[in-house]
TORPA-4810 file (N, C-alpha, C, O; in nm, 3 decimals):
<nodes>
NODE_1_6.261_4.924_-6.560_6.203_4.825_-6.469_6.146_4.900_-6.350_6.214_4.984_-6.290_M
NODE_2_6.024_4.870_-6.315_5.964_4.928_-6.195_6.010_4.845_-6.075_6.010_4.722_-6.078_R
NODE_3_6.048_4.916_-5.969_6.099_4.847_-5.852_6.083_4.932_-5.728_6.048_5.050_-5.735_S
NODE_4_6.109_4.871_-5.613_6.105_4.938_-5.483_6.247_4.933_-5.430_6.307_4.826_-5.423_Y
NODE_5_6.302_5.048_-5.392_6.441_5.057_-5.348_6.447_5.104_-5.204_6.383_5.202_-5.166_L
NODE_6_6.525_5.032_-5.124_6.559_5.076_-4.989_6.709_5.099_-4.992_6.787_5.007_-5.019_I
NODE_7_6.750_5.222_-4.965_6.893_5.252_-4.973_6.945_5.309_-4.841_6.874_5.316_-4.742_D
NODE_8_7.071_5.348_-4.844_7.142_5.398_-4.726_7.141_5.295_-4.614_7.121_5.329_-4.497_E
NODE_9_7.164_5.170_-4.650_7.168_5.059_-4.555_7.313_5.041_-4.511_7.404_5.039_-4.593_I
NODE_10_7.334_5.027_-4.381_7.470_5.006_-4.329_7.521_4.868_-4.371_7.443_4.779_-4.405_S
NODE_11_7.651_4.852_-4.368_7.712_4.724_-4.407_7.665_4.612_-4.314_7.637_4.501_-4.360_L
NODE_12_7.655_4.639_-4.184_7.612_4.534_-4.091_7.466_4.495_-4.117_7.431_4.377_-4.110_S
NODE_13_7.380_4.593_-4.148_7.241_4.561_-4.181_7.231_4.489_-4.315_7.147_4.400_-4.332_D
NODE_14_7.314_4.527_-4.409_7.315_4.460_-4.539_7.355_4.314_-4.524_7.302_4.227_-4.593_L
NODE_15_7.446_4.286_-4.434_7.486_4.148_-4.408_7.370_4.068_-4.348_7.351_3.951_-4.381_E
NODE_16_7.292_4.132_-4.260_7.173_4.064_-4.203_7.073_4.033_-4.314_7.014_3.925_-4.316_K
NODE_17_7.054_4.127_-4.405_6.960_4.104_-4.516_7.010_3.991_-4.604_6.933_3.904_-4.643_I
NODE_18_7.140_3.991_-4.635_7.197_3.886_-4.720_7.178_3.748_-4.658_7.143_3.653_-4.727_A
NODE_19_7.202_3.738_-4.528_7.185_3.610_-4.460_7.039_3.566_-4.462_7.009_3.449_-4.486_E
NODE_20_6.948_3.659_-4.438_6.806_3.629_-4.445_6.768_3.578_-4.584_6.698_3.478_-4.596_F
NODE_21_6.814_3.646_-4.688_6.783_3.605_-4.825_6.840_3.467_-4.856_6.774_3.387_-4.923_L
NODE_22_6.961_3.439_-4.809_7.021_3.307_-4.832_6.938_3.196_-4.768_6.928_3.086_-4.822_R
NODE_23_6.878_3.226_-4.652_6.801_3.125_-4.579_6.656_3.111_-4.626_6.600_3.002_-4.620_L
NODE_24_6.596_3.221_-4.672_6.451_3.224_-4.695_6.407_3.236_-4.840_6.287_3.234_-4.869_K
NODE_25_6.502_3.249_-4.933_6.465_3.267_-5.073_6.544_3.169_-5.160_6.617_3.084_-5.109_T
NODE_26_6.528_3.183_-5.289_6.600_3.100_-5.386_6.711_3.184_-5.446_6.685_3.290_-5.504_I
NODE_27_6.836_3.139_-5.434_6.946_3.214_-5.495_6.941_3.194_-5.646_6.924_3.082_-5.693_H
NODE_28_6.955_3.301_-5.719_6.944_3.294_-5.864_7.067_3.235_-5.931_7.060_3.188_-6.044_S
NODE_29_7.180_3.237_-5.861_7.305_3.197_-5.923_7.371_3.314_-5.995_7.478_3.298_-6.054_G
NODE_30_7.309_3.431_-5.990_7.360_3.551_-6.053_7.398_3.653_-5.946_7.320_3.743_-5.916_L
NODE_31_7.515_3.640_-5.890_7.562_3.738_-5.792_7.470_3.750_-5.674_7.439_3.651_-5.607_G
NODE_32_7.425_3.872_-5.648_7.343_3.900_-5.530_7.196_3.919_-5.568_7.131_4.012_-5.520_K
NODE_33_7.147_3.832_-5.655_7.006_3.834_-5.694_6.939_3.709_-5.639_6.988_3.597_-5.656_I
NODE_34_6.826_3.730_-5.574_6.751_3.622_-5.512_6.607_3.625_-5.563_6.556_3.730_-5.599_F
NODE_35_6.544_3.509_-5.566_6.404_3.497_-5.608_6.318_3.476_-5.485_6.348_3.391_-5.401_W
NODE_36_6.212_3.554_-5.475_6.116_3.541_-5.365_5.986_3.489_-5.424_5.928_3.551_-5.514_V
NODE_37_5.941_3.375_-5.374_5.819_3.314_-5.428_5.694_3.390_-5.383_5.685_3.436_-5.270_S
NODE_38_5.601_3.401_-5.475_5.471_3.459_-5.443_5.379_3.348_-5.394_5.385_3.236_-5.445_L
NODE_39_5.295_3.377_-5.296_5.199_3.276_-5.251_5.103_3.242_-5.365_5.063_3.331_-5.441_P
NODE_40_5.066_3.115_-5.378_4.977_3.073_-5.487_4.846_3.151_-5.495_4.794_3.172_-5.604_P
NODE_41_4.791_3.193_-5.382_4.663_3.264_-5.385_4.675_3.405_-5.443_4.574_3.470_-5.469_H
NODE_42_4.797_3.453_-5.465_4.817_3.586_-5.522_4.847_3.584_-5.672_4.870_3.689_-5.732_L
NODE_43_4.848_3.466_-5.732_4.878_3.458_-5.875_4.766_3.522_-5.956_4.648_3.515_-5.919_L
NODE_44_4.804_3.583_-6.067_4.704_3.636_-6.160_4.631_3.518_-6.225_4.681_3.406_-6.220_S
NODE_45_4.516_3.542_-6.285_4.446_3.432_-6.353_4.536_3.361_-6.457_4.534_3.238_-6.467_P
NODE_46_4.613_3.437_-6.532_4.701_3.377_-6.633_4.809_3.292_-6.567_4.839_3.182_-6.615_K
NODE_47_4.868_3.341_-6.458_4.971_3.265_-6.387_4.913_3.137_-6.326_4.977_3.032_-6.328_Q
NODE_48_4.793_3.147_-6.271_4.729_3.031_-6.211_4.699_2.923_-6.314_4.694_2.805_-6.281_A
NODE_49_4.678_2.963_-6.439_4.651_2.868_-6.548_4.779_2.803_-6.600_4.773_2.720_-6.691_Q
NODE_50_4.894_2.839_-6.543_5.023_2.786_-6.587_5.094_2.715_-6.472_5.200_2.761_-6.429_H
NODE_51_5.040_2.605_-6.422_5.106_2.536_-6.310_5.246_2.487_-6.348_5.332_2.472_-6.261_P
NODE_52_5.268_2.461_-6.475_5.399_2.414_-6.520_5.506_2.523_-6.507_5.625_2.493_-6.509_Q
NODE_53_5.465_2.649_-6.493_5.559_2.761_-6.483_5.589_2.799_-6.338_5.676_2.882_-6.313_C
NODE_54_5.518_2.740_-6.245_5.537_2.777_-6.105_5.664_2.718_-6.048_5.708_2.613_-6.096_Q
NODE_55_5.725_2.781_-5.949_5.674_2.896_-5.877_5.695_3.026_-5.954_5.784_3.038_-6.037_P
NODE_56_5.610_3.122_-5.923_5.626_3.257_-5.976_5.696_3.340_-5.868_5.663_3.329_-5.750_H
NODE_57_5.791_3.421_-5.910_5.879_3.490_-5.817_5.900_3.635_-5.856_5.873_3.675_-5.969_V
NODE_58_5.950_3.714_-5.760_6.001_3.847_-5.791_6.146_3.851_-5.745_6.188_3.773_-5.659_F
NODE_59_6.223_3.942_-5.802_6.366_3.951_-5.773_6.392_4.046_-5.658_6.331_4.152_-5.646_A
NODE_60_6.487_4.005_-5.574_6.544_4.091_-5.470_6.693_4.099_-5.501_6.762_3.997_-5.503_A
NODE_61_6.742_4.219_-5.526_6.883_4.237_-5.561_6.951_4.323_-5.457_6.900_4.428_-5.417_E
NODE_62_7.068_4.277_-5.411_7.147_4.353_-5.315_7.255_4.431_-5.387_7.318_4.382_-5.481_L
NODE_63_7.277_4.554_-5.341_7.384_4.638_-5.393_7.477_4.677_-5.280_7.475_4.618_-5.173_G
NODE_64_7.559_4.778_-5.305_7.660_4.821_-5.208_7.598_4.868_-5.077_7.653_4.843_-4.970_A
NODE_65_7.484_4.937_-5.085_7.416_4.984_-4.963_7.264_4.990_-4.984_7.196_5.076_-4.928_N
NODE_66_7.212_4.899_-5.065_7.070_4.900_-5.098_7.018_4.761_-5.129_7.094_4.668_-5.157_W
NODE_67_6.886_4.750_-5.124_6.816_4.632_-5.173_6.705_4.683_-5.265_6.635_4.779_-5.233_I
NODE_68_6.692_4.617_-5.378_6.590_4.653_-5.477_6.499_4.534_-5.498_6.545_4.422_-5.520_K
NODE_69_6.368_4.559_-5.491_6.268_4.456_-5.515_6.193_4.492_-5.642_6.133_4.598_-5.651_L
NODE_70_6.198_4.403_-5.739_6.135_4.431_-5.869_5.987_4.399_-5.867_5.943_4.303_-5.803_E
NODE_71_5.910_4.480_-5.938_5.766_4.459_-5.952_5.736_4.380_-6.079_5.631_4.399_-6.141_F
NODE_72_5.827_4.293_-6.118_5.808_4.208_-6.234_5.803_4.064_-6.184_5.892_4.020_-6.111_F
NODE_73_5.700_3.991_-6.221_5.683_3.852_-6.177_5.734_3.760_-6.286_5.692_3.765_-6.401_V
NODE_74_5.827_3.675_-6.245_5.889_3.580_-6.337_5.843_3.438_-6.306_5.796_3.408_-6.196_R
NODE_75_5.856_3.353_-6.405_5.831_3.211_-6.388_5.965_3.142_-6.371_6.061_3.172_-6.443_S
NODE_76_5.973_3.051_-6.277_6.097_2.976_-6.257_6.115_2.866_-6.361_6.226_2.815_-6.379_M
NODE_77_6.006_2.828_-6.429_6.015_2.715_-6.520_5.970_2.744_-6.663_5.980_2.656_-6.748_N
NODE_78_5.921_2.861_-6.690_5.870_2.890_-6.824_5.931_3.016_-6.880_5.860_3.112_-6.910_G
NODE_79_6.063_3.017_-6.896_6.131_3.136_-6.945_6.069_3.181_-7.076_6.056_3.103_-7.170_V
NODE_80_6.031_3.307_-7.080_5.969_3.361_-7.201_5.819_3.337_-7.211_5.757_3.373_-7.311_G
NODE_81_5.761_3.277_-7.108_5.618_3.248_-7.112_5.537_3.376_-7.096_5.582_3.471_-7.032_C
NODE_82_5.419_3.377_-7.153_5.330_3.493_-7.145_5.274_3.517_-7.005_5.214_3.621_-6.980_E
NODE_83_5.293_3.422_-6.913_5.242_3.441_-6.777_5.332_3.533_-6.694_5.296_3.570_-6.582_C
NODE_84_5.445_3.570_-6.747_5.534_3.664_-6.680_5.494_3.806_-6.713_5.445_3.834_-6.822_Q
NODE_85_5.515_3.897_-6.619_5.482_4.036_-6.644_5.482_4.117_-6.517_5.512_4.067_-6.409_G
NODE_86_5.448_4.245_-6.531_5.442_4.331_-6.414_5.331_4.286_-6.319_5.232_4.228_-6.361_Y
NODE_87_5.351_4.315_-6.193_5.259_4.275_-6.086_5.118_4.326_-6.108_5.094_4.433_-6.162_C
NODE_88_5.026_4.245_-6.063_4.891_4.294_-6.043_4.891_4.363_-5.905_4.986_4.347_-5.828_I
NODE_89_4.787_4.437_-5.876_4.783_4.518_-5.753_4.812_4.435_-5.627_4.888_4.479_-5.541_R
NODE_90_4.752_4.317_-5.614_4.770_4.235_-5.495_4.915_4.188_-5.480_4.967_4.179_-5.368_E
NODE_91_4.980_4.159_-5.591_5.120_4.118_-5.586_5.209_4.236_-5.545_5.303_4.220_-5.467_Q
NODE_92_5.180_4.354_-5.599_5.256_4.474_-5.562_5.241_4.501_-5.412_5.340_4.533_-5.345_E
NODE_93_5.122_4.489_-5.361_5.100_4.510_-5.217_5.176_4.406_-5.135_5.230_4.439_-5.029_Q
NODE_94_5.180_4.282_-5.183_5.255_4.178_-5.114_5.403_4.214_-5.108_5.466_4.199_-5.003_F
NODE_95_5.459_4.261_-5.219_5.602_4.296_-5.223_5.632_4.412_-5.128_5.731_4.409_-5.057_I
NODE_96_5.546_4.513_-5.128_5.567_4.625_-5.037_5.558_4.580_-4.891_5.638_4.622_-4.807_L
NODE_97_5.461_4.496_-4.862_5.448_4.444_-4.726_5.568_4.357_-4.690_5.619_4.366_-4.579_H
NODE_98_5.614_4.276_-4.783_5.730_4.190_-4.761_5.852_4.277_-4.727_5.928_4.244_-4.636_W
NODE_99_5.871_4.387_-4.799_5.983_4.479_-4.774_5.972_4.541_-4.635_6.071_4.548_-4.562_A
NODE_100_5.853_4.585_-4.599_5.833_4.645_-4.467_5.857_4.546_-4.355_5.916_4.580_-4.253_Q
NODE_101_5.814_4.423_-4.374_5.836_4.319_-4.273_5.983_4.282_-4.263_6.033_4.253_-4.154_E
NODE_102_6.053_4.282_-4.375_6.197_4.255_-4.375_6.269_4.358_-4.288_6.351_4.323_-4.203_L
NODE_103_6.239_4.485_-4.311_6.300_4.593_-4.234_6.264_4.581_-4.085_6.350_4.596_-3.999_V
NODE_104_6.139_4.555_-4.058_6.094_4.543_-3.919_6.155_4.422_-3.849_6.209_4.433_-3.739_R
NODE_105_6.148_4.307_-3.914_6.196_4.182_-3.856_6.346_4.186_-3.828_6.391_4.140_-3.723_H
NODE_106_6.423_4.239_-3.921_6.569_4.244_-3.906_6.617_4.370_-3.835_6.736_4.385_-3.808_L
NODE_107_6.523_4.460_-3.805_6.557_4.587_-3.738_6.659_4.667_-3.817_6.761_4.712_-3.765_R
NODE_108_6.628_4.683_-3.944_6.714_4.757_-4.036_6.690_4.906_-4.017_6.576_4.951_-4.009_I
NODE_109_6.798_4.982_-4.008_6.787_5.127_-3.996_6.839_5.191_-4.124_6.947_5.159_-4.172_E
NODE_110_6.760_5.282_-4.178_6.803_5.353_-4.299_6.786_5.502_-4.277_6.816_5.581_-4.366_T
</nodes>
């Protein structure tokens, strides 16, 4: 799986990230995995043709001292649908920007 990893996060900063994710994302129900919705204007042509599969999301997973953001776009409503797959360039840039803003906004030190 291709992903972006931020590691060496202190416990206090990890708690800030967890609280932010609880408030601003969709909890997956699977431990410390959260779904972050992609803005509709960033959907690929195939994803945009599948309104029944929206929202489209990427995973944010918390570990002992890290957060991992996956570059795989999932459908919340169309498990196994062909509209799921690795990010297009604009989605990848959004995820990287989202990670940078998370660190900046929460003042995370690594």
